[in-house]
Structures are given as C-alpha cells and as structure tokens.
N, C-alpha and C positions, 0 to 999 in steps of 0.2 A: 479501482476502477472508476474512472470519471465519466461525466455525462456523454461525452463524444465516444467513448468506447462502449458505453451501453447502447447508445443509438446505433453504432456500426454493427454491435452483435445482434440487435433485434431486427435491422432492416431486412436481412436475407430471410428471416422467418415470417415477416409481416404478411405477405401473399398467402402462404399455407395457412397462417392463423385466421385470416379473413374467411378463405374458402371452407376451412373446417367449422368456423362459428356459423357461416351461412348454411352448411350442411346440417348442423345441430339444430339450428333455428327451424330449418325446413322440416325436419323430423318432428319436432315439437309442434310446429303449425298443423302438420298433417295429423298428429295425434289428437291435438285439439279439436280439429274439424271433425274427426271420427267421433270423438267424445260428445260434441254437440249434436251430431246426427242420431246418436243413440238416446238422446233425451238429456244429456247433461245440462245442468242449469247455471253451472258457475261460468262467469264470463272474465275474460282477460282484455285489458284495454291495450291500446297501441303503446302506450307508455310503459306497460308491463313487458311487453314483448321487445321493445327497443331497449329496456334495462337488461332483460334477459340476455340479448344479443351482446351487449356491451360487457356484461359479466363474463360471458363465454369468452369473448375476445381478450378481455383482461387475464382470465385464468391461463388461457393458452399462452400469451406473452410472458406471464410469470414463470410458467413452466418451462418455457424455451430458454428464458434467462438464468434461471436457477438451476436447472437440471439437465435438460436435453442438450444445451450447447456446450456443456461441460464433458471433459474426458473422465473415465473411471479411474482417477487417480488416488482415490482415498480408500483406507482399510477400515470403514466402519467407525471412524473416528466421532467422538462425542465431546461436548463441552458443556458441562453443567454449571460452569462458574459464571454467575450473572455479573454483568457489567465489567467482564473481562476485556471487552472491545474498547471500553472507556480508558482502561489502564494501558492497553497497547497504543491507542491513539496519543495518550499523554506522554508515555516513554518515548515514543518516536517523534512526537510533536508533528504527527503527519496530517496534512490536508486530506489525503486520500482516505485515511482511516475515519476522519470525521465525516467526511462525505458519504462513506459507506454507512455509517450510522443513520444519518439523514435519509439517505436513499432507501433503506430498509423499512423506514416509516413511510416515505412518499409512495413506495411500491405497493403498499397495501391500502393507501388512502381511497382509491376508487371503489374498493370492496365496501367499506363502511359508508361511503358517499352514495353508491347506488342501492344498496340493500333496502333502505327505507322507501325507495320508489317501487318495491315489489308487491307491497301489500301492507295492511294494517298491522299484521304480526310483527313484520320486520321494521316496524315504526319505532318498536319499544327497544331499550338500550340492551336488555339481557339477551335476547335472541341474536342481535348483532354480535355481541361479545362472544358467544357460544359459537356461532358460525365462524367468526375470525379465528378463534382459537382452534377449531377443527381443521380449517382449511391450511394454517400455517404449520401445525403438528404434522398434518398429512404431507405437506411439502417437505418439511424437515426429515421425516421418515423415509420419504422417496429418495431424497438425496443420500441418506446413509446407506439404504438398502442397495442403491444402484452404485454405491461408491462414487458418486459425483459430486459429493459435498460433505459437510460435517453437521451433525445434529447439534446445534448450539441453542442454548437457552436464551442467550443474547437476541438471536434472530426472532424467536418466538416472542419475546417481549416487545421489540421494536415493530415487527409486523402488526401484532395485536394493537399496540398503541397507535400506530398509524391509521389502522382501520377505525378505531375509536375516534380519532381526530376527524377523519373524514366524515364519521356519522354525526358527530356534534356539528360540523360545518353544515350538512344538508339539513340537520333538525333545525338549526337556526333559520336556514332559508325558508324551510316549509312554515314554521311558526310565524316568521315575518310576513309571508304571503298570506296565511291565514288571517292576522291580525291587520293586514294592510299597513302595517308600520314595522319599524325595526323592533324585533324582540330582544330588548337589551340583555335579559337573563340568559337566554339561548346564546346570543352573540358573545357575551363574557365567557360562558363555559367553552365556546368554540376557540376562544383565544388562549385558554389556559395551557394547554399543551405546547402551542407554539412559543408562548411568552416563557414557558418553563425552560425550553431548550435554549432560548436567548439568553436568559439569566445564567444558565449552566455555562454555556460556551463564553459569555462574557467574563463570568468569575473566573473561569480557567485561564483567560487571556490575561487577566489582571494579575493573577498569582503568579503566571509564568513570566511576565514583564518584570515584576517585583524581584525575581531570583536573579542573582549575579550569574550563575552557571546555568547551562541548559540542561536538557533531560537526556538521558543515556537509553539508546534503543536496546542495549544489551541486558537491561532489567526486564525480567519476564512478567508478562501479563498473568500468567498462571504458573505457581510453583509447583515443582515436582513432588509427587507423593513419595516420600521416602520411606513409608511402613513397608516393612519386608525387604528393603534394598540393603544389601551388605555393603558398607563402604570401608575400604582398607587403605591406609596412608602409608606409603613406602618410603617416605622422607621424613626428616625433622624440619619443623617450620620455626623460623624466628618468631619471637614474642614481642619484638620491638621493630620499630622501622624509623629510618631517617626522613627528614623533610625532602621532597623533590620538587622539581620546577613544573610550574603551569605555564601553558602557551596558548595563544588564540589565533586563529586563522579566519579572517574576513571574507573568504571565499566560500566557506562551508556553510550550508543552508542559505545560500545567498543567490536568489534567483536572478537578480540583475546581473551578477557575475556571469551565470548560465547564458543569459541574453547576449551579454556582451561578447562572449566566446563564440556563441552561434553566428553573431553578426560579422565577427573576425574572419572566421573561416569561409562564410558566405561571400564576403567582399574579396578576401585574399586569393580565393580559388575560382572566383567567377561562377559562383553557383546561383541558382534561382530557387526560392522557396516555393514548394508545391502546395503546402497548407499551412494552417496554423499549428501552433504547438500543442501537444497532448499530454495527458498525465499518465504515467505507467508506475504505479506505486511511488517510490521516492525518485523517479526518474523523470525529466522532462525531455520531450522528443520532438525534434523538428525534422520535417522532410524536406529534401533539396533535390535538384537536378542540375547536371552540368550541361555545358553547351552541346554536347553530343547526345543529350536525352538519357543519360545514365543516372539511375536514381542513387541518391545518398541519405544516409540517415545520421543525424547528430543526436547524441545521447548525453544528457548532463545528469549526474547524480548528486543530488542535494546532500546526501550524508558525508561524502568525503570530498566533494568539490571536483571530482575527476569527470573528464569528458572524453568522448570518442566520436571520431568521424569516420565512417566506413561505408564503402560502395557495396550496393546490393547486386551488382551486375555479375559476380563470381568470376570475373576475369583474372586469369594468373598470367603474368608476364615475366619472362626471364630478362633480367638486367645485367648487363656487363659491369665489371668493376669500375670501368671508366664513367659509365653512365652513373653508377651508384655514387661515386666521389662527386661528380657534377650535381646530383640530386642533393647530396649532404649540404654543399655549399648553399644551395638555393633555399632550402628549408632552414638551415641554421641562420642565415641572413635575415629570413622572414620572422623566425621565433625572436631573434635578438632585437630586431626593430620593432617588434611589438611586445617586448619586455616580458616574455613568457618562457625564456630559456636561461637559467642561472649560468653566469660566466664560468663556474667551476665545475659544471657537469661534465663527466667523463664520457667520452663517445667510444661506441664499439659497433660492430656489425654482427648480426646474429642471423643464423640460418641462411646466409649468403644473400638475403634480400631484404633485411630488416635494419633500418637505421635505429640505434639506440642511445640515450643519454641517461646517465645514473648519477644519482647523489645518494648514499647511504649513509646515516648516522646511527651509530651504535646506542642502544637504549640507556647504557650508562652514561654516555656524553650528554644525551637529551635530559635525563633526570638530574644531572648535576649542572648542566649550563645555565647560563644566565644572559643569553643573547639570542638575536634572531637567527633562524637556521633555515635551510632549504633541505628538502628531502623527498625522493621518489624517483619515478621513472618516465620516460617518454619513449615511445617506439612507434616507429613510421615505416609503413610499407609503400614505397613510391609506385606511381603508375607509369606507364609507358612514356617515352620522351615525347615532349610537346604537350602533355598534360599537367596542369598545376595541381590539381586535386589528387591527394595520395589515395591509393586503395584503402589504406587503413591507417588512421592516425589515434593512438591512445595516449591520452595525456593524464598523468597522476603525479604532477610536480607541485608540492604545497610549500609555502613559506609561512613558517609560523613565528609570531612575535612573541617574546619572553613577557610575562605577566608578573609573577612573584612565586616564591616558595610556598608550598602547601603542607599541611599536616596529613598523613595517610596512615590508614590502620595497618597493622602488621600482617604478615602473611598467615599467622595462626588465626587472627581475627577474621581475616577473609575466608579462610577454610571453614570457618562456622557456618558461613551462608551456604556453602556447598552442602554441609550436613543437613541443614534446614530445607534444602531443595530450592533455594532461591536463585536459581541459575536457568539460562536458556539451553534447550537442547532439542534437535530436530525430532527425534522419535521419543516420546515420554518414557521415563523408567517405569519398570514393572515390578511387581513383587517377585523375589527370588533372583532379581539381577545383582550382579558383582561389579561394583565400581571400584576401580583401583587407581588412585592418585599417585602418580610416579615422579612428577616434578612441578615446578612452578617457576614463574619468571615476571618480572615487572615489564609491563608493556603500556603502549598508549592508544587512545581511541579518540574519536572527535564527537562532542556532544551536539546537541541541537542549536546551539548558540555559536559553534565554531571553536570552542575551548578544546584544546588537546589535553585531555585528562589522563592521569595515570590509572591503570588498572592492573589486576593480576590475572595472568593466564595460568590456569590449573590444566596439567596435561596428564592423560592416563589411558585407561581402557574400560569399556563396559563389556563385560562378558568376553573379554579378549579382543574386541574390536576397538580401533582407536577413538578416542573421545578428548575433547577440550572444550574449556568454557572460559568466559571472561567474568570477572567479579570486580565491580567499582571499588577503588581504593580510598577515594575520599569519603569519609563518613558523612552521612546526610541525616 
C-alpha cells in the first residue's frame, strides 16, 4: 500500500472522523464544565483540549485504516515471528514492503508526539511507552477478533517504535523551548531511530548490489512448523544433478521498461493519462482514457515483466471473421514495428474473439540451451471497428539472454527443504496434516534482478487437496 492508496482510503472517512472527534470533544467539554461547577479544582488548558481532540482524530483515522475499512477476510491469523516483515521485503526486494514497515512507524508517531502535551505525567518516557503498547496491542487484537487483519508482533514493534520516535522529537522540542536553545542531547536521541533505519536500509542496499543474482520471492519469510505434520514421499528422488543454464531478462524489475510500455500503448492507441502512476504491491498502475471517454487501466508487473491494458467499460462486441482478420493485421504490424512481437510466434484465434500469439519452450531445452530464446504468450481482444485501443491486451512475452551454466542441488537435497518447512504455502500446515509429495520437476522463475533461475517444483497433496511449492535449485 503506497501513500496515494492510503490517502484515497482515508479521505472518504475523514468527515466522519472529524464529526465523531468533535462530538467526543463536546461531551468531554460538557463533563469538564459540570465538574468545575461542582467545585472541581483541576484545570485543563486550551493546549490540552486541542491535543485531546487531535488524539481522538488520530485514533479514529488509525482504526478506519487498519480495521474498519477492511473486509473480514482473515481467520484469526497470528504472526509471532519478529522481523518477518524484513525477510519478506528482502526476499521480494519490494519497495511496497519497505514502505509498509516505515508507514507502520509513521502512523504511530503522532501518538508519541502529542502525549507529552497532555500533562506532566505523560512527559515521562515510561507512561508514553506503556500507553503506546496498550493502544497498538488493542488494535491488533481488534483486527484479529474482527477477522479484518493479522495479529502481528512486527506491527506492535514498529507501532511502538514509531510512537517512541514521536515522543523523542517532542521531548527535544520542549527541552529546547525550555532552555531557549537547541538541546543537543535530546536532539541526538531524537535522531537515533531515524538514523538506525537509514543505516539499516543503506546496508541492505549495499549487500544487495554486491550480489550477482537477485532475491527470490518464493523464499518464505516464515518457515512452516512441521512438528506433527506427516510427510510421505511417493517417488524416488535423484541424489545428483547436472549443471543447467542460467538466463537474464533486463525487463524484469525494470520500472523504466514498464514506463516505456505504458507510453507505447498511450501513443499507439491515442489514450490520455488521467492520473499519475500508483503502486499496488508489485504492480505499477496507470489510468488512461480514450477519445470517447472510456476508461482504461495499464498494469505492469515488476516480478515477471508482464503487462496488461484493459478497458473498464465492460463493453462486449461481436466481431466478424473478416473484421478479426483485419484487426490481426493492424495489431501485428503495430507490435512488429515496435519490436514486441517475436517473428516466430505462432498465431491462433481463441474463443472466436481473441487474437493469440504463443512461443513455448520445453524446460529441458531451456535447461540445456546456451543461446537467447523467447517464451510466452500475447492475448488481445479487439474493440469494435474504428477504435484503435483493444478491449484487453495481455502481454507476457519475454526474451531471455543466456548467461552461463550453473551448479544446482539435487532433487533429494531440495526435498530436505520441504521436510524443514522452508517453503511458501497459502494456508499454514497444522499438526496432524498429511503432506504427500507425488512428483517433482525442474522449472524456472525470475529473481529480483531479472535472472531466470532454475527451481524445483514439488507437487502433491495436503490432506487430499492439491499442493505444490517451489524450492530454489541454486545453493546459496
């Protein structure tokens, strides 16, 4: 979730939060007035009331963002693995994952920043720390119980750390105002947390750049707990493996390529850009509009270099065989002119309305080959006559350059990773589950630097339901 998506999520709720915060503040003001009339001696300043109002607003916005705006799609999941978010961000080398870590801290900074303004008790570190822990644990519990999120130790850590950072900044400000000069000790403490994360991310970047190969998103951030899980192997696995080919594709994890493809379809189909690029996980999304006002979305996937342009109008048009042949000629000429259609792609018509071009390479040929090859599919559904922009254009055609031969572990060695639970699966395995491994095969997947790496695919069942996973084949 990027900043634009966060803002777009919060904006519809902002008026409601403002009204609720004003109502709560009104009740508190009325209660305070009654308290004073009955002889109460404690006074509250305008600063304290304003701070209380801002805290109510902050809490409302946080609840809207973390709980209320979400669907009940989770089954009471918990994640007690501290720093698993860092491993996930590292394996995927995902800007979105890193942004989420930072945002979880920034989201709670207002709490620590404002609490010292409520009174002398909350000027001290310990009360701020305890309040921050209480609030973030409460939010995590509400997410879990309402099935609108996961109870994560990482979130509690980052939320609390963000609140502490906010407290240290306000403490430095208050101490500087009191001394009428910069309080160097307090200012230094306030810089500790931001500088620690700058060093952390800078170190990660240096380590990443020093590696030849990229990171694999198939590596799990959290291993499966295999205690009590029965694993049966129904096949014999070889103990040795031959060297296989390694390839690279410069379009993978290449945002400039995504931008160039977005510009290509915009110019080629006379589209107008409605707004800037937004981030959706590993996707980069552009919004366009044709000359008739019909909305289009362009989606580029960083992980595999694929992209898609599709209309959001929902229009379905019947096209005759003659029109389809004419459309084929137009789109083939356009793709060939822009060097995005390999000359040896095989053409076919699918479902009577879809133009399709395929190149399929068997894995055996890929693993033994030592030259550049293309592989993938292009599927295009034309619009009615007279419109250049297609209803749907799905592009997944990659050209891979040969790098060299690499040593890989044997299937038997890769299977050990399955026994250790070092693999990704959508639903975590539970005690009493039966995992049956029925077959394996060599496959390929892209890493975060665009290398086309060999992996092993293990296929079988979990409690009778289909299951498969990928295990990296190159030892690291």
